[in-house]
Structure formats: structure tokens, C-alpha cells
C-alpha positions as a printed NumPy array, in Angstrom:
array([[  0.   ,   0.   ,   0.   ],
       [  1.416,   3.376,  -0.92 ],
       [  1.411,   6.452,   1.202],
       [ -0.314,   8.624,  -1.401],
       [ -2.623,  11.297,  -0.026],
       [ -6.288,  10.361,  -0.012],
       [ -9.313,  12.552,   0.605],
       [ -9.924,  13.052,   4.33 ],
       [-13.358,  11.456,   4.202],
       [-11.956,   8.314,   2.524],
       [ -9.189,   8.068,   5.113],
       [-11.782,   8.335,   7.886],
       [-13.945,   5.64 ,   6.251],
       [-10.886,   3.374,   6.077],
       [-10.096,   4.123,   9.713],
       [-13.712,   3.41 ,  10.692],
       [-13.721,   0.11 ,   8.771],
       [-10.479,  -0.916,  10.468],
       [-11.966,   0.044,  13.837],
       [-14.952,  -2.214,  13.089],
       [-12.584,  -5.085,  12.25 ],
       [-10.639,  -4.514,  15.483],
       [-13.895,  -4.605,  17.434],
       [-14.97 ,  -7.816,  15.711],
       [-11.61 ,  -9.442,  16.445],
       [-11.824,  -8.423,  20.116],
       [-15.439,  -9.499,  20.616],
       [-14.705, -12.706,  18.708],
       [-12.011, -13.529,  21.264],
       [ -9.133, -13.254,  18.789],
       [ -7.529, -10.204,  20.431],
       [ -6.949,  -9.732,  24.134],
       [ -7.797,  -6.416,  25.78 ],
       [ -4.196,  -5.159,  25.887],
       [ -3.644,  -5.802,  22.154],
       [ -7.04 ,  -4.311,  21.303],
       [ -6.281,  -1.109,  23.221],
       [ -2.794,  -0.846,  21.737],
       [ -4.093,  -1.242,  18.183],
       [ -6.898,   1.258,  18.802],
       [ -4.411,   3.806,  20.151],
       [ -2.316,   3.342,  17.017],
       [ -5.428,   3.494,  14.834],
       [ -6.59 ,   6.836,  16.147],
       [ -3.126,   8.404,  16.014],
       [ -2.427,   7.105,  12.495],
       [ -1.988,   9.836,   9.947],
       [ -1.275,   7.877,   6.784],
       [ -2.506,   4.91 ,   4.805],
       [  0.774,   3.125,   5.506],
       [  0.127,   3.364,   9.244],
       [ -3.388,   2.004,   8.761],
       [ -1.954,  -0.844,   6.671],
       [  0.511,  -1.77 ,   9.42 ],
       [ -2.364,  -1.972,  11.911],
       [ -4.386,  -4.107,   9.501],
       [ -1.462,  -6.483,   9.072],
       [ -1.456,  -7.116,  12.822],
       [ -5.088,  -8.246,  12.818],
       [ -5.739, -11.981,  13.105],
       [ -5.816, -13.571,   9.645],
       [ -9.587, -14.089,   9.503],
       [-10.103, -10.313,   9.865],
       [ -7.742,  -9.363,   7.04 ],
       [ -8.4  ,  -9.35 ,   3.326],
       [ -6.625, -12.128,   1.502],
       [ -6.328, -10.251,  -1.759],
       [ -5.027,  -6.746,  -2.444],
       [ -7.618,  -4.046,  -3.014],
       [ -9.138,  -4.368,  -6.448],
       [ -7.055,  -7.38 ,  -7.477],
       [ -9.958,  -9.755,  -7.955],
       [-13.31 ,  -9.739,  -9.697],
       [-12.634,  -6.421, -11.438],
       [-13.574,  -4.248,  -8.471],
       [-12.517,  -0.708,  -9.282],
       [-11.416,   1.001,  -6.082],
       [-10.241,   4.537,  -5.514],
       [ -6.793,   4.962,  -3.986],
       [ -7.033,   4.219,  -0.286],
       [-10.425,   2.534,  -0.495],
       [-10.703,  -0.626,   1.576],
       [-11.487,  -3.82 ,  -0.316],
       [-14.639,  -4.774,   1.581],
       [-15.788,  -8.339,   0.813],
       [-19.338,  -7.477,   1.84 ],
       [-19.663,  -5.214,  -1.208],
       [-18.11 ,  -7.597,  -3.728],
       [-20.631,  -8.518,  -6.412],
       [-19.802, -12.237,  -6.278],
       [-20.082, -12.596,  -2.487],
       [-23.416, -10.889,  -1.919],
       [-25.641, -13.899,  -2.797],
       [-23.496, -16.175,  -0.627],
       [-23.781, -13.775,   2.286],
       [-27.548, -13.609,   1.868],
       [-27.852, -17.391,   1.567],
       [-25.766, -18.013,   4.67 ],
       [-27.782, -15.429,   6.591],
       [-31.068, -17.087,   5.639],
       [-29.643, -20.495,   6.499],
       [-28.649, -19.222,   9.947],
       [-32.066, -17.675,  10.529],
       [-33.8  , -20.872,   9.38 ],
       [-31.656, -23.011,  11.665],
       [-32.445, -20.723,  14.612],
       [-36.199, -20.948,  13.896],
       [-36.045, -24.752,  13.72 ],
       [-34.096, -24.891,  16.991],
       [-36.636, -22.683,  18.767],
       [-39.502, -24.798,  17.405],
       [-37.859, -28.017,  18.647],
       [-37.277, -26.536,  22.096],
       [-40.887, -25.337,  22.307],
       [-42.19 , -28.755,  21.224],
       [-40.009, -30.496,  23.809],
       [-41.209, -28.177,  26.557],
       [-44.848, -28.694,  25.576],
       [-44.356, -32.474,  25.49 ],
       [-42.683, -32.514,  28.915],
       [-45.337, -30.347,  30.572]])
């Protein structure tokens, strides 16, 4: 990642996205509190894309992007824009399908529990 200047609003969106990833890694149990606080301190004092990239590289692997921004599926990104898998055209149906599967499984589980409770009472 280069250290080219990016518009302030884009830099802040990148910082916000990285903050969300840090939060997900911490709440997912993949970062301890000391590491989380250290990375957040670095995040909010970062003044360049290179500094943001160094923070991103220290995230656990499952919270990093495996491909460089714009390198796959012809996603055209502005300089400094984060390659967000949730907005990739080819991943959207999979995300929706997995969400519906999760919701369906939860509904079935609740129905089974209710039926068991009714049968036992």
C-alpha cells in the first residue's frame, strides 16, 4: 500500500472500517484487551494509509483481506479505499444465503425446544 494522499473522508472511512474489524476481532475472542487497546491507540493516532496498513497487518488472519484491493473480480477502487468483501458482487448472494440459512436453523431450533417443553409439561 502506498502512502499517497487520499481525501480526508476516505481516510476516515478506512479508519472506521479498520476500527470495526478490530472490534470484531476483540469481541470474537481473537484479540486480548491489551492488544485491542494498543491497536486502537495506534489506529486513532495514524496519519497515513501506511500506518493504517501496518495496523491491519497485525489483525488476526480471519479479519484481514486475503487479496489486495481491487485485485480480484474487477472491483474498481479509488486509492485508499478498503477492499470490503461485503460489497463484492460475487459474495453478496453467498452472504444472503448463509444469513437465511442461519435464521432458518435458529427458527427450527426454537420450534424443537418449544415442542419439547410442551411435550414434557
